[in-house]
C-alpha positions in Angstrom: 12.0 -30.7 33.2 8.9 -32.9 32.8 5.6 -32.3 31.0 3.9 -31.6 34.3 6.5 -29.0 35.2 5.3 -26.8 32.4 2.5 -24.5 33.4 1.1 -21.2 32.2 -1.1 -18.8 34.2 -4.7 -19.1 33.0 -4.3 -22.7 32.0 -4.7 -25.9 34.1 -2.3 -28.8 34.0 -5.4 -31.0 33.3 -5.8 -29.5 29.8 -5.4 -32.8 27.9 -4.8 -31.4 24.4 -2.0 -29.3 25.7 -0.5 -32.1 27.7 -0.7 -34.4 24.7 1.4 -32.0 22.7 3.9 -31.7 25.5 4.2 -35.5 25.7 5.1 -35.6 22.0 7.7 -32.9 22.6 9.3 -34.6 25.6 8.9 -38.3 24.8 7.7 -38.9 21.2 9.7 -41.3 19.0 11.9 -39.7 16.3 10.1 -41.4 13.4 7.3 -39.1 12.2 7.7 -36.8 15.2 7.2 -33.6 13.3 4.0 -34.8 11.7 2.7 -35.9 15.1 3.6 -32.6 16.8 1.7 -30.6 14.0 -1.3 -32.9 14.4 -1.2 -32.5 18.2 -1.1 -28.8 17.8 -4.0 -28.9 15.4 -6.1 -30.9 18.0 -5.2 -28.4 20.7 -6.3 -25.6 18.5 -9.7 -27.3 17.8 -10.1 -27.8 21.6 -9.7 -24.0 22.1 -6.2 -23.9 23.6 -4.9 -20.3 23.0 -2.0 -20.0 20.6 0.2 -18.2 23.0 -0.3 -20.8 25.7 0.5 -23.6 23.3 3.7 -22.1 21.9 5.0 -20.8 25.2 4.6 -24.1 27.1 6.0 -26.2 24.2 8.8 -23.8 23.6 9.9 -23.7 27.2 9.9 -27.5 27.5 11.9 -27.9 24.2 14.4 -25.2 25.4 14.9 -27.0 28.7 15.6 -30.3 27.0 17.3 -29.2 23.8 18.3 -25.5 24.0 17.2 -22.4 22.2 17.5 -23.8 18.6 15.3 -26.8 19.6 12.8 -24.4 21.1 12.6 -22.2 17.9 12.2 -25.3 15.7 9.5 -26.7 17.9 7.5 -23.4 18.0 7.5 -23.4 14.2 6.1 -26.9 14.1 3.4 -26.0 16.7 2.4 -22.9 14.8 2.1 -24.8 11.5 -0.3 -27.2 13.1 -2.2 -24.7 15.1 -2.7 -22.2 12.2 -3.7 -24.9 9.8 -6.7 -25.5 12.1 -7.7 -22.0 13.1 -7.9 -19.3 10.4 -6.8 -15.9 11.7 -8.6 -12.7 11.2 -6.0 -11.8 8.6 -6.6 -15.1 6.7 -10.3 -14.5 6.7 -9.9 -11.0 5.3 -7.3 -12.2 2.7 -9.7 -14.8 1.4 -13.1 -13.5 2.4 -15.6 -11.2 0.6 -14.1 -7.8 -0.1 -17.0 -5.9 1.5 -15.5 -6.9 4.9 -12.8 -4.4 4.2 -13.5 -0.7 4.2 -10.7 0.6 2.0 -10.6 0.1 -1.7 -6.8 -0.2 -2.0 -4.2 -1.6 0.4 -0.4 -1.8 0.7 0.5 -5.3 1.8 3.7 -5.4 3.9 5.4 -8.6 4.8 8.1 -8.7 7.5 10.2 -11.8 8.2 10.3 -12.3 12.0 12.3 -14.5 14.4 11.2 -14.1 18.0 7.6 -15.2 18.4 7.0 -13.4 21.7 8.0 -9.9 20.4 6.1 -10.5 17.1 2.9 -11.4 18.9 3.1 -8.2 20.9 3.9 -6.2 17.8 0.8 -7.6 16.0 -1.4 -7.2 19.0 -0.3 -3.5 19.2 -1.0 -2.7 15.6 -4.0 -4.8 14.6 -7.1 -2.6 14.3 -5.1 0.6 14.7 -6.7 3.6 12.8 -4.9 4.4 9.6 -5.9 6.7 6.7 -9.4 6.8 8.0 -9.7 3.0 8.0 -8.4 0.1 10.1 -5.0 -1.4 9.8 -5.0 -5.3 9.8 -2.1 -7.2 11.3 -1.5 -11.0 11.6 1.0 -13.7 11.1 1.4 -16.3 8.4 4.1 -18.9 8.8 7.3 -17.0 9.7 6.0 -13.7 8.5 4.2 -10.8 10.1 1.7 -9.5 7.5 0.2 -6.0 7.6 -2.6 -4.6 5.4 -2.1 -0.8 5.3 -5.3 0.9 3.9 -4.9 3.5 1.2 -2.7 4.1 -1.8 0.4 5.3 0.0 2.6 2.7 -1.7 6.3 2.8 -1.2 6.3 5.9 1.1 3.7 4.4 3.4 5.4 1.1 3.5 8.8 2.7 4.3 7.3 4.8 7.1 5.5 1.7 8.5 8.6 -0.5 8.4 10.6 2.2 10.1 8.0 2.1 12.9 8.2 -1.7 13.1 12.0 -1.5 13.4 11.7 1.0 16.2 9.2 -1.2 18.0 11.4 -4.3 17.6 14.7 -2.6 18.2 16.4 -4.0 15.2 16.4 -3.8 11.3 14.1 -6.2 9.5 13.8 -7.9 6.1 10.5 -6.7 4.6 8.7 -6.4 1.2 5.5 -4.8 0.0 3.0 -4.9 -2.8 -0.1 -2.8 -3.7 -3.4 -4.6 -4.1 -7.1 -3.8 -4.4 -9.2 -5.3 -1.8 -10.4 -8.0 -4.2 -6.9 -9.1 -4.8 -5.3 -9.1 -1.3 -4.2 -12.7 -1.4 -2.3 -12.1 -4.7 -0.7 -9.0 -3.2 0.4 -11.0 -0.2 1.8 -13.7 -2.4 3.8 -11.1 -4.4 5.2 -9.5 -1.3 6.1 -12.8 0.3 7.8 -14.0 -2.9 9.8 -10.8 -3.1 10.9 -11.2 0.5 12.0 -14.8 -0.1 14.0 -13.7 -3.1 15.7 -10.9 -1.0 16.8 -13.5 1.5 17.9 -16.0 -1.1 20.1 -13.4 -2.7 21.7 -12.5 0.6 20.4 -8.9 0.7 20.9 -7.0 4.0 17.8 -6.0 6.0 15.6 -3.5 4.2 12.4 -3.0 2.4 12.1 -4.5 -1.1 9.5 -4.6 -3.9 9.1 -6.7 -7.1 10.9 -4.1 -9.1 14.1 -5.1 -7.3 13.9 -8.7 -8.6 12.1 -8.5 -11.9 14.1 -11.3 -13.6 14.2 -13.6 -10.6 10.5 -13.1 -9.9 9.5 -13.8 -13.5 11.6 -17.0 -13.4 10.4 -18.3 -10.1 6.7 -17.9 -11.2 7.3 -20.2 -14.1 7.9 -23.8 -12.8 9.5 -25.1 -16.0 11.9 -22.2 -16.3 12.7 -22.4 -12.6 13.5 -26.1 -12.8 15.7 -25.7 -15.8 17.7 -22.9 -14.0 18.1 -24.9 -10.8 19.4 -27.8 -12.9 22.2 -25.5 -14.3 23.8 -25.0 -11.0 23.0 -28.3 -9.2 26.3 -30.0 -10.5 28.3 -27.3 -8.7 27.3 -28.8 -5.4 29.5 -31.8 -6.0 32.6 -29.7 -6.4 34.9 -28.0 -3.9 33.0 -24.8 -2.8 32.1 -23.8 -6.3 28.5 -23.0 -5.5 29.6 -21.0 -2.5 32.0 -19.1 -4.7 29.4 -18.4 -7.3 27.0 -16.9 -4.7 29.8 -14.8 -3.2 30.8 -13.6 -6.7 27.3 -12.5 -7.5 26.9 -10.9 -4.1 30.1 -8.9 -4.6 29.0 -7.5 -8.0 31.3 -9.9 -10.0 34.3 -8.3 -8.4 37.1 -11.0 -7.9 39.0 -9.1 -5.3 36.0 -8.5 -3.1 34.9 -12.1 -3.6 38.4 -13.3 -2.5 38.2 -11.2 0.6 34.7 -12.4 1.5 35.7 -16.0 1.1 39.1 -15.6 2.8 41.0 -17.0 -0.1 43.6 -15.8 -2.6 42.4 -14.1 -5.8 44.0 -16.9 -7.9 41.7 -19.4 -6.1 38.7 -17.3 -7.2 40.0 -17.2 -10.7 40.4 -21.0 -10.8 36.9 -21.6 -9.3 35.3 -19.3 -11.9 37.0 -21.2 -14.7 35.7 -24.5 -13.2 32.2 -23.0 -12.9 32.2 -22.2 -16.6 33.5 -25.7 -17.5 30.9 -27.5 -15.4 27.8 -25.3 -16.3 28.7 -24.1 -19.8 27.9 -20.5 -18.7 30.4 -17.7 -18.3 30.0 -16.3 -14.7 31.8 -13.1 -15.7 30.2 -11.8 -18.8 26.8 -11.2 -20.5 24.0 -13.7 -20.5 26.1 -16.4 -18.7 26.5 -14.2 -15.6 22.8 -13.4 -15.5 21.7 -17.0 -16.0 24.1 -18.3 -13.2 23.1 -15.5 -10.8 19.3 -16.2 -11.2 19.9 -19.9 -11.1 21.8 -19.7 -7.8 19.1 -17.6 -6.2 16.4 -19.9 -7.3 18.3 -22.9 -6.0 18.7 -21.3 -2.5 15.1 -20.3 -2.5 14.0 -23.9 -3.5 16.0 -25.4 -0.7 14.8 -22.9 1.9 11.1 -23.6 1.0 11.8 -27.3 1.0 13.1 -27.0 4.6 10.0 -25.1 5.7 7.5 -27.5 4.1 9.5 -30.5 5.5 
């Protein structure tokens, strides 16, 4: 498939900003390619190319040349460039004067999403919907769908809303929420997004989370010095045979050696040996007391750090 083969109803092939982006996708040199794609998407946004047209055309070209994974990665790059140039209604409300919002209190719900097409339809269907006598706000930031639910419904309102989202998407989702006054919506979004990242870093199954579920991890991640020291504790495990993988499984399995062995597909004596090696290398006991807590939080923060590095890179 060539650049000229990609067309979208409502757009002409002569749209130069769109074609420039597609040329980078199809033929751009590898060195600095991601930066150039983001910049091309930014220029297309400035020129008024609709977001859906941009992601659809670029994604189809990337899938034709590199498969579904290439398409998903490309769409993320395009969205990063596009949204850096065009603030959405959600972003304007998060950062704008509070008088633009009619409710005094909101529940901020963040949902991690995968498929761009279904998420766009979800957001379009919910944005502006009446809720609690006010207006629900829906939008997308990075890989998250973000919803501002008016009122002080808190956990119950968030749970009902996420159940509706799952019904609409036809699958369970990873989600988190936080309450915030209309003057502090950006802080509320940051809290919910951080909690969601922690849930994914710990390997939690799909579900709705709040900061109370990760108080220790959340406190550590918000202090850069503490977070760096914790990450340094487990980094040496990466150079040893599957020790970090074993530590994560051990924490996930509630420090149960038998369950850990079954999850990893190894004999229990192998788990025993690796636990001893983890203690020797880190100086912390993975089984008891403070050592187990330190290693569990450290492993979570390391996974979170690497995930965020991958997104920003």
